[in-house]
Backbone as XML, in Angstrom:
<?xml version="1.0"?>
<chain id="A" units="angstrom">
  <residue number="1" name="UNK">
    <atom name="N" x="4.197" y="11.620" z="-11.074"/>
    <atom name="CA" x="4.045" y="12.377" z="-10.039"/>
    <atom name="C" x="4.964" y="11.863" z="-8.844"/>
  </residue>
  <residue number="2" name="UNK">
    <atom name="N" x="5.959" y="12.447" z="-8.195"/>
    <atom name="CA" x="6.735" y="11.797" z="-7.161"/>
    <atom name="C" x="5.898" y="11.316" z="-6.193"/>
  </residue>
  <residue number="3" name="UNK">
    <atom name="N" x="6.447" y="10.402" z="-5.523"/>
    <atom name="CA" x="5.777" y="9.848" z="-4.192"/>
    <atom name="C" x="5.757" y="10.700" z="-3.083"/>
  </residue>
  <residue number="4" name="UNK">
    <atom name="N" x="6.788" y="11.403" z="-3.063"/>
    <atom name="CA" x="7.097" y="12.350" z="-1.925"/>
    <atom name="C" x="6.184" y="13.569" z="-2.140"/>
  </residue>
  <residue number="5" name="UNK">
    <atom name="N" x="5.881" y="14.034" z="-3.344"/>
    <atom name="CA" x="5.037" y="15.142" z="-3.545"/>
    <atom name="C" x="3.448" y="14.572" z="-3.220"/>
  </residue>
  <residue number="6" name="UNK">
    <atom name="N" x="3.341" y="13.336" z="-3.485"/>
    <atom name="CA" x="2.068" y="12.900" z="-3.223"/>
    <atom name="C" x="1.555" y="12.995" z="-1.809"/>
  </residue>
  <residue number="7" name="UNK">
    <atom name="N" x="2.694" y="12.560" z="-1.005"/>
    <atom name="CA" x="2.456" y="12.623" z="0.621"/>
    <atom name="C" x="2.213" y="13.821" z="1.086"/>
  </residue>
  <residue number="8" name="UNK">
    <atom name="N" x="3.166" y="14.881" z="0.552"/>
    <atom name="CA" x="3.101" y="16.532" z="0.877"/>
    <atom name="C" x="1.622" y="17.039" z="0.464"/>
  </residue>
  <residue number="9" name="UNK">
    <atom name="N" x="1.124" y="16.634" z="-0.674"/>
    <atom name="CA" x="-0.199" y="17.115" z="-1.174"/>
    <atom name="C" x="-1.109" y="16.635" z="-0.335"/>
  </residue>
  <residue number="10" name="UNK">
    <atom name="N" x="-1.074" y="15.047" z="0.065"/>
    <atom name="CA" x="-2.239" y="14.799" z="0.954"/>
    <atom name="C" x="-2.144" y="15.331" z="2.554"/>
  </residue>
  <residue number="11" name="UNK">
    <atom name="N" x="-0.934" y="15.429" z="3.098"/>
    <atom name="CA" x="-0.691" y="16.311" z="4.142"/>
    <atom name="C" x="-1.250" y="17.706" z="4.262"/>
  </residue>
  <residue number="12" name="UNK">
    <atom name="N" x="-1.108" y="18.423" z="3.248"/>
    <atom name="CA" x="-1.744" y="19.862" z="3.095"/>
    <atom name="C" x="-3.156" y="19.861" z="2.667"/>
  </residue>
  <residue number="13" name="UNK">
    <atom name="N" x="-3.711" y="18.757" z="2.145"/>
    <atom name="CA" x="-5.228" y="18.777" z="1.935"/>
    <atom name="C" x="-5.775" y="18.398" z="3.180"/>
  </residue>
  <residue number="14" name="UNK">
    <atom name="N" x="-5.271" y="17.637" z="4.133"/>
    <atom name="CA" x="-5.714" y="17.251" z="5.308"/>
    <atom name="C" x="-5.591" y="18.450" z="6.480"/>
  </residue>
  <residue number="15" name="UNK">
    <atom name="N" x="-4.498" y="19.257" z="5.950"/>
    <atom name="CA" x="-4.437" y="20.411" z="7.034"/>
    <atom name="C" x="-5.455" y="21.361" z="6.654"/>
  </residue>
  <residue number="16" name="UNK">
    <atom name="N" x="-5.676" y="21.576" z="5.413"/>
    <atom name="CA" x="-6.935" y="22.464" z="4.929"/>
    <atom name="C" x="-8.187" y="21.884" z="5.475"/>
  </residue>
  <residue number="17" name="UNK">
    <atom name="N" x="-8.474" y="20.703" z="5.430"/>
    <atom name="CA" x="-9.649" y="20.428" z="5.949"/>
    <atom name="C" x="-9.890" y="20.317" z="7.470"/>
  </residue>
  <residue number="18" name="UNK">
    <atom name="N" x="-8.629" y="20.285" z="7.992"/>
    <atom name="CA" x="-8.806" y="20.468" z="9.558"/>
    <atom name="C" x="-9.121" y="21.891" z="9.805"/>
  </residue>
  <residue number="19" name="UNK">
    <atom name="N" x="-8.606" y="22.881" z="9.013"/>
    <atom name="CA" x="-8.835" y="24.232" z="9.545"/>
    <atom name="C" x="-10.323" y="24.650" z="9.039"/>
  </residue>
  <residue number="20" name="UNK">
    <atom name="N" x="-10.657" y="23.894" z="7.968"/>
    <atom name="CA" x="-12.058" y="24.143" z="7.599"/>
    <atom name="C" x="-13.193" y="23.706" z="8.518"/>
  </residue>
  <residue number="21" name="UNK">
    <atom name="N" x="-12.720" y="22.133" z="9.134"/>
    <atom name="CA" x="-13.925" y="21.683" z="10.014"/>
    <atom name="C" x="-13.625" y="22.112" z="11.439"/>
  </residue>
  <residue number="22" name="UNK">
    <atom name="N" x="-14.370" y="23.142" z="11.855"/>
    <atom name="CA" x="-13.930" y="23.663" z="13.243"/>
    <atom name="C" x="-15.359" y="23.385" z="13.837"/>
  </residue>
  <residue number="23" name="UNK">
    <atom name="N" x="-16.258" y="22.783" z="13.707"/>
    <atom name="CA" x="-17.818" y="22.663" z="14.342"/>
    <atom name="C" x="-17.770" y="21.495" z="15.019"/>
  </residue>
  <residue number="24" name="UNK">
    <atom name="N" x="-17.205" y="20.268" z="14.292"/>
    <atom name="CA" x="-17.523" y="18.977" z="15.097"/>
    <atom name="C" x="-15.897" y="18.314" z="15.403"/>
  </residue>
  <residue number="25" name="UNK">
    <atom name="N" x="-15.808" y="18.127" z="16.563"/>
    <atom name="CA" x="-14.675" y="17.432" z="17.195"/>
    <atom name="C" x="-14.188" y="16.029" z="16.499"/>
  </residue>
  <residue number="26" name="UNK">
    <atom name="N" x="-15.423" y="15.222" z="15.860"/>
    <atom name="CA" x="-14.886" y="14.221" z="15.338"/>
    <atom name="C" x="-14.352" y="14.413" z="13.986"/>
  </residue>
  <residue number="27" name="UNK">
    <atom name="N" x="-14.915" y="15.436" z="13.243"/>
    <atom name="CA" x="-14.286" y="15.606" z="12.048"/>
    <atom name="C" x="-12.823" y="16.151" z="12.060"/>
  </residue>
  <residue number="28" name="UNK">
    <atom name="N" x="-12.754" y="16.946" z="13.055"/>
    <atom name="CA" x="-11.109" y="17.488" z="13.258"/>
    <atom name="C" x="-10.210" y="16.327" z="13.715"/>
  </residue>
  <residue number="29" name="UNK">
    <atom name="N" x="-10.749" y="15.063" z="14.553"/>
    <atom name="CA" x="-9.929" y="14.274" z="14.892"/>
    <atom name="C" x="-9.648" y="13.360" z="13.745"/>
  </residue>
  <residue number="30" name="UNK">
    <atom name="N" x="-10.622" y="13.208" z="12.697"/>
    <atom name="CA" x="-10.276" y="12.280" z="11.538"/>
    <atom name="C" x="-9.156" y="13.303" z="10.585"/>
  </residue>
  <residue number="31" name="UNK">
    <atom name="N" x="-9.435" y="14.172" z="10.392"/>
    <atom name="CA" x="-8.198" y="15.181" z="9.723"/>
    <atom name="C" x="-6.979" y="15.052" z="10.478"/>
  </residue>
  <residue number="32" name="UNK">
    <atom name="N" x="-6.825" y="15.068" z="11.807"/>
    <atom name="CA" x="-5.489" y="14.888" z="12.557"/>
    <atom name="C" x="-5.107" y="13.686" z="12.195"/>
  </residue>
  <residue number="33" name="UNK">
    <atom name="N" x="-5.971" y="12.613" z="12.078"/>
    <atom name="CA" x="-5.436" y="11.161" z="11.797"/>
    <atom name="C" x="-4.959" y="10.953" z="10.504"/>
  </residue>
  <residue number="34" name="UNK">
    <atom name="N" x="-5.588" y="11.636" z="9.546"/>
    <atom name="CA" x="-5.177" y="11.771" z="8.388"/>
    <atom name="C" x="-3.897" y="12.519" z="8.048"/>
  </residue>
  <residue number="35" name="UNK">
    <atom name="N" x="-3.495" y="13.519" z="8.791"/>
    <atom name="CA" x="-2.275" y="14.329" z="8.875"/>
    <atom name="C" x="-1.203" y="13.152" z="9.537"/>
  </residue>
  <residue number="36" name="UNK">
    <atom name="N" x="-1.326" y="12.689" z="10.399"/>
    <atom name="CA" x="-0.465" y="11.489" z="11.015"/>
    <atom name="C" x="-0.206" y="10.419" z="10.139"/>
  </residue>
  <residue number="37" name="UNK">
    <atom name="N" x="-1.159" y="9.974" z="9.321"/>
    <atom name="CA" x="-1.001" y="8.906" z="8.741"/>
    <atom name="C" x="-0.040" y="9.291" z="7.314"/>
  </residue>
  <residue number="38" name="UNK">
    <atom name="N" x="-0.333" y="10.686" z="6.838"/>
    <atom name="CA" x="0.735" y="11.013" z="5.712"/>
    <atom name="C" x="2.156" y="11.394" z="6.162"/>
  </residue>
  <residue number="39" name="UNK">
    <atom name="N" x="2.299" y="11.789" z="7.462"/>
    <atom name="CA" x="3.431" y="11.862" z="8.045"/>
    <atom name="C" x="4.208" y="10.614" z="8.322"/>
  </residue>
  <residue number="40" name="UNK">
    <atom name="N" x="3.633" y="9.632" z="8.491"/>
    <atom name="CA" x="3.958" y="8.318" z="8.888"/>
    <atom name="C" x="4.584" y="7.699" z="7.574"/>
  </residue>
  <residue number="41" name="UNK">
    <atom name="N" x="3.928" y="7.970" z="6.397"/>
    <atom name="CA" x="4.542" y="7.561" z="5.182"/>
    <atom name="C" x="5.380" y="8.557" z="4.649"/>
  </residue>
  <residue number="42" name="UNK">
    <atom name="N" x="5.247" y="9.796" z="4.735"/>
    <atom name="CA" x="6.058" y="10.873" z="4.201"/>
    <atom name="C" x="7.743" y="11.071" z="4.795"/>
  </residue>
  <residue number="43" name="UNK">
    <atom name="N" x="7.653" y="10.703" z="6.234"/>
    <atom name="CA" x="8.948" y="10.902" z="6.943"/>
    <atom name="C" x="10.008" y="9.689" z="6.568"/>
  </residue>
  <residue number="44" name="UNK">
    <atom name="N" x="9.213" y="8.447" z="6.564"/>
    <atom name="CA" x="10.341" y="7.177" z="6.421"/>
    <atom name="C" x="10.607" y="7.085" z="5.012"/>
  </residue>
  <residue number="45" name="UNK">
    <atom name="N" x="9.770" y="7.534" z="4.093"/>
    <atom name="CA" x="10.237" y="7.527" z="2.451"/>
    <atom name="C" x="11.256" y="8.581" z="2.262"/>
  </residue>
  <residue number="46" name="UNK">
    <atom name="N" x="11.208" y="9.641" z="2.820"/>
    <atom name="CA" x="12.114" y="10.820" z="2.783"/>
    <atom name="C" x="13.502" y="10.436" z="3.310"/>
  </residue>
  <residue number="47" name="UNK">
    <atom name="N" x="13.644" y="9.578" z="4.523"/>
    <atom name="CA" x="14.620" y="9.238" z="5.046"/>
    <atom name="C" x="15.379" y="8.094" z="4.120"/>
  </residue>
  <residue number="48" name="UNK">
    <atom name="N" x="14.446" y="7.193" z="3.457"/>
    <atom name="CA" x="15.021" y="6.048" z="2.807"/>
    <atom name="C" x="15.610" y="6.634" z="1.417"/>
  </residue>
  <residue number="49" name="UNK">
    <atom name="N" x="15.081" y="7.665" z="1.084"/>
    <atom name="CA" x="15.575" y="8.213" z="-0.149"/>
    <atom name="C" x="17.060" y="9.145" z="0.182"/>
  </residue>
  <residue number="50" name="UNK">
    <atom name="N" x="17.214" y="9.787" z="1.523"/>
    <atom name="CA" x="18.479" y="10.141" z="1.857"/>
    <atom name="C" x="19.428" y="9.488" z="2.362"/>
  </residue>
  <residue number="51" name="UNK">
    <atom name="N" x="18.894" y="8.177" z="2.290"/>
    <atom name="CA" x="19.886" y="6.776" z="2.855"/>
    <atom name="C" x="20.177" y="6.899" z="4.193"/>
  </residue>
  <residue number="52" name="UNK">
    <atom name="N" x="19.191" y="7.373" z="5.083"/>
    <atom name="CA" x="19.254" y="7.235" z="6.573"/>
    <atom name="C" x="19.154" y="5.702" z="6.974"/>
  </residue>
  <residue number="53" name="UNK">
    <atom name="N" x="19.546" y="5.493" z="8.060"/>
    <atom name="CA" x="19.474" y="4.144" z="8.759"/>
    <atom name="C" x="18.431" y="3.981" z="9.748"/>
  </residue>
  <residue number="54" name="UNK">
    <atom name="N" x="17.927" y="3.045" z="10.026"/>
    <atom name="CA" x="16.873" y="2.776" z="11.205"/>
    <atom name="C" x="15.672" y="3.626" z="11.025"/>
  </residue>
  <residue number="55" name="UNK">
    <atom name="N" x="15.184" y="3.406" z="9.890"/>
    <atom name="CA" x="13.936" y="3.903" z="9.329"/>
    <atom name="C" x="12.634" y="3.453" z="10.078"/>
  </residue>
  <residue number="56" name="UNK">
    <atom name="N" x="12.933" y="2.008" z="10.425"/>
    <atom name="CA" x="11.605" y="1.261" z="10.978"/>
    <atom name="C" x="11.573" y="1.988" z="12.389"/>
  </residue>
  <residue number="57" name="UNK">
    <atom name="N" x="12.428" y="2.087" z="13.077"/>
    <atom name="CA" x="12.292" y="2.756" z="14.477"/>
    <atom name="C" x="11.588" y="3.942" z="14.469"/>
  </residue>
  <residue number="58" name="UNK">
    <atom name="N" x="11.739" y="4.875" z="13.442"/>
    <atom name="CA" x="11.306" y="6.183" z="13.439"/>
    <atom name="C" x="9.769" y="5.983" z="13.043"/>
  </residue>
  <residue number="59" name="UNK">
    <atom name="N" x="9.535" y="5.161" z="11.882"/>
    <atom name="CA" x="8.032" y="4.947" z="11.615"/>
    <atom name="C" x="7.174" y="4.292" z="12.967"/>
  </residue>
  <residue number="60" name="UNK">
    <atom name="N" x="7.774" y="3.466" z="13.831"/>
    <atom name="CA" x="7.015" y="2.851" z="14.785"/>
    <atom name="C" x="6.900" y="3.910" z="15.870"/>
  </residue>
  <residue number="61" name="UNK">
    <atom name="N" x="7.912" y="4.773" z="16.115"/>
    <atom name="CA" x="7.773" y="5.771" z="17.318"/>
    <atom name="C" x="6.447" y="6.660" z="16.855"/>
  </residue>
  <residue number="62" name="UNK">
    <atom name="N" x="6.559" y="7.022" z="15.397"/>
    <atom name="CA" x="5.400" y="7.809" z="14.842"/>
    <atom name="C" x="3.907" y="7.308" z="14.932"/>
  </residue>
  <residue number="63" name="UNK">
    <atom name="N" x="3.865" y="5.900" z="14.822"/>
    <atom name="CA" x="2.646" y="5.193" z="14.908"/>
    <atom name="C" x="2.321" y="5.250" z="16.299"/>
  </residue>
  <residue number="64" name="UNK">
    <atom name="N" x="3.183" y="4.956" z="17.218"/>
    <atom name="CA" x="2.787" y="5.023" z="18.555"/>
    <atom name="C" x="2.286" y="6.400" z="19.083"/>
  </residue>
  <residue number="65" name="UNK">
    <atom name="N" x="2.821" y="7.421" z="18.509"/>
    <atom name="CA" x="2.437" y="8.632" z="19.119"/>
    <atom name="C" x="1.051" y="9.002" z="18.365"/>
  </residue>
  <residue number="66" name="UNK">
    <atom name="N" x="1.033" y="8.519" z="17.201"/>
    <atom name="CA" x="-0.363" y="8.701" z="16.327"/>
    <atom name="C" x="-1.654" y="7.925" z="17.201"/>
  </residue>
  <residue number="67" name="UNK">
    <atom name="N" x="-1.287" y="6.607" z="17.748"/>
    <atom name="CA" x="-2.220" y="6.061" z="18.414"/>
    <atom name="C" x="-2.587" y="6.479" z="19.989"/>
  </residue>
  <residue number="68" name="UNK">
    <atom name="N" x="-1.673" y="7.210" z="20.324"/>
    <atom name="CA" x="-1.722" y="7.764" z="21.544"/>
    <atom name="C" x="-2.728" y="9.057" z="21.413"/>
  </residue>
  <residue number="69" name="UNK">
    <atom name="N" x="-2.422" y="9.811" z="20.408"/>
    <atom name="CA" x="-3.014" y="10.917" z="19.969"/>
    <atom name="C" x="-4.533" y="10.619" z="19.792"/>
  </residue>
  <residue number="70" name="UNK">
    <atom name="N" x="-4.791" y="9.512" z="19.050"/>
    <atom name="CA" x="-6.021" y="9.093" z="18.734"/>
    <atom name="C" x="-6.994" y="8.551" z="20.107"/>
  </residue>
  <residue number="71" name="UNK">
    <atom name="N" x="-6.308" y="7.739" z="20.907"/>
    <atom name="CA" x="-6.945" y="7.390" z="22.276"/>
    <atom name="C" x="-7.365" y="8.708" z="23.185"/>
  </residue>
  <residue number="72" name="UNK">
    <atom name="N" x="-6.362" y="9.873" z="23.076"/>
    <atom name="CA" x="-6.660" y="10.838" z="23.766"/>
    <atom name="C" x="-7.687" y="11.880" z="23.285"/>
  </residue>
  <residue number="73" name="UNK">
    <atom name="N" x="-7.910" y="11.835" z="21.994"/>
    <atom name="CA" x="-8.872" y="12.637" z="21.313"/>
    <atom name="C" x="-10.139" y="11.884" z="21.505"/>
  </residue>
  <residue number="74" name="UNK">
    <atom name="N" x="-10.343" y="10.523" z="21.256"/>
    <atom name="CA" x="-11.477" y="9.827" z="21.611"/>
    <atom name="C" x="-11.977" y="9.999" z="22.944"/>
  </residue>
  <residue number="75" name="UNK">
    <atom name="N" x="-11.052" y="9.892" z="23.781"/>
    <atom name="CA" x="-11.619" y="10.066" z="25.240"/>
    <atom name="C" x="-11.955" y="11.456" z="25.482"/>
  </residue>
  <residue number="76" name="UNK">
    <atom name="N" x="-11.444" y="12.431" z="24.886"/>
    <atom name="CA" x="-12.287" y="13.836" z="25.027"/>
    <atom name="C" x="-13.469" y="14.067" z="24.377"/>
  </residue>
  <residue number="77" name="UNK">
    <atom name="N" x="-13.412" y="13.205" z="23.112"/>
    <atom name="CA" x="-14.819" y="13.393" z="22.621"/>
    <atom name="C" x="-15.831" y="13.027" z="23.331"/>
  </residue>
  <residue number="78" name="UNK">
    <atom name="N" x="-15.774" y="11.828" z="23.879"/>
    <atom name="CA" x="-16.775" y="10.816" z="24.491"/>
    <atom name="C" x="-17.088" y="11.673" z="26.087"/>
  </residue>
  <residue number="79" name="UNK">
    <atom name="N" x="-16.173" y="12.359" z="26.635"/>
    <atom name="CA" x="-16.305" y="13.185" z="27.718"/>
    <atom name="C" x="-17.285" y="14.458" z="27.139"/>
  </residue>
  <residue number="80" name="UNK">
    <atom name="N" x="-16.756" y="15.114" z="26.150"/>
    <atom name="CA" x="-17.624" y="16.151" z="25.590"/>
    <atom name="C" x="-19.050" y="15.814" z="25.469"/>
  </residue>
  <residue number="81" name="UNK">
    <atom name="N" x="-19.273" y="14.703" z="24.550"/>
    <atom name="CA" x="-20.799" y="14.325" z="24.349"/>
    <atom name="C" x="-21.484" y="13.701" z="25.482"/>
  </residue>
  <residue number="82" name="UNK">
    <atom name="N" x="-20.900" y="13.470" z="26.573"/>
    <atom name="CA" x="-21.462" y="12.865" z="27.906"/>
    <atom name="C" x="-21.875" y="14.315" z="28.757"/>
  </residue>
  <residue number="83" name="UNK">
    <atom name="N" x="-20.942" y="15.144" z="28.636"/>
    <atom name="CA" x="-21.219" y="16.209" z="29.363"/>
    <atom name="C" x="-22.245" y="17.408" z="28.781"/>
  </residue>
  <residue number="84" name="UNK">
    <atom name="N" x="-21.921" y="17.593" z="27.505"/>
    <atom name="CA" x="-22.473" y="18.470" z="26.672"/>
    <atom name="C" x="-23.591" y="18.019" z="25.634"/>
  </residue>
  <residue number="85" name="UNK">
    <atom name="N" x="-23.587" y="16.661" z="25.426"/>
    <atom name="CA" x="-24.718" y="15.978" z="24.440"/>
    <atom name="C" x="-24.314" y="16.085" z="22.927"/>
  </residue>
  <residue number="86" name="UNK">
    <atom name="N" x="-23.209" y="16.746" z="22.585"/>
    <atom name="CA" x="-22.965" y="16.602" z="21.358"/>
    <atom name="C" x="-21.224" y="16.974" z="21.296"/>
  </residue>
  <residue number="87" name="UNK">
    <atom name="N" x="-20.758" y="16.949" z="20.095"/>
    <atom name="CA" x="-19.409" y="16.927" z="20.059"/>
    <atom name="C" x="-19.491" y="18.290" z="19.257"/>
  </residue>
  <residue number="88" name="UNK">
    <atom name="N" x="-19.998" y="19.055" z="19.184"/>
    <atom name="CA" x="-19.866" y="20.721" z="18.414"/>
    <atom name="C" x="-18.922" y="21.443" z="19.539"/>
  </residue>
  <residue number="89" name="UNK">
    <atom name="N" x="-17.982" y="22.224" z="18.954"/>
    <atom name="CA" x="-17.044" y="23.125" z="19.778"/>
    <atom name="C" x="-18.063" y="24.183" z="20.214"/>
  </residue>
  <residue number="90" name="UNK">
    <atom name="N" x="-19.095" y="24.767" z="19.699"/>
    <atom name="CA" x="-19.724" y="25.829" z="20.033"/>
    <atom name="C" x="-20.657" y="25.500" z="21.255"/>
  </residue>
  <residue number="91" name="UNK">
    <atom name="N" x="-20.684" y="24.332" z="21.661"/>
    <atom name="CA" x="-21.355" y="24.198" z="22.945"/>
    <atom name="C" x="-20.755" y="24.101" z="24.210"/>
  </residue>
  <residue number="92" name="UNK">
    <atom name="N" x="-19.301" y="24.100" z="23.978"/>
    <atom name="CA" x="-18.245" y="24.225" z="25.021"/>
    <atom name="C" x="-17.906" y="25.702" z="25.098"/>
  </residue>
  <residue number="93" name="UNK">
    <atom name="N" x="-17.978" y="26.056" z="26.185"/>
    <atom name="CA" x="-17.632" y="27.624" z="26.556"/>
    <atom name="C" x="-16.227" y="27.588" z="27.182"/>
  </residue>
  <residue number="94" name="UNK">
    <atom name="N" x="-15.264" y="28.583" z="26.901"/>
    <atom name="CA" x="-13.949" y="28.621" z="27.426"/>
    <atom name="C" x="-14.339" y="29.156" z="28.741"/>
  </residue>
  <residue number="95" name="UNK">
    <atom name="N" x="-15.246" y="29.829" z="29.041"/>
    <atom name="CA" x="-15.404" y="30.405" z="30.403"/>
    <atom name="C" x="-15.767" y="29.613" z="31.621"/>
  </residue>
  <residue number="96" name="UNK">
    <atom name="N" x="-16.238" y="28.465" z="31.249"/>
    <atom name="CA" x="-16.225" y="27.116" z="32.149"/>
    <atom name="C" x="-15.206" y="26.695" z="32.903"/>
  </residue>
  <residue number="97" name="UNK">
    <atom name="N" x="-13.946" y="26.935" z="32.229"/>
    <atom name="CA" x="-12.958" y="26.097" z="32.636"/>
    <atom name="C" x="-12.490" y="26.767" z="34.044"/>
  </residue>
</chain>
């Protein structure tokens, strides 16, 4: 199996898990992290195979964006669990916004 197809399969599996896990915010955040990790591995390896230059800069930018996404998601989850007592999506009503 080609390494690019392995990363693509891992991306789509985490996408399916993200669609299925709609009840808990923590599981959705873990699926998003899995998607980001597979993209961090997929895009530089694709660029390496197409002989693009400056692969490390793209990987570093993607890792930085992934860390920012993780910190924002964690702060939202902490805020939800302090306000509502759990990380369930059904405990949050969109009418309260």
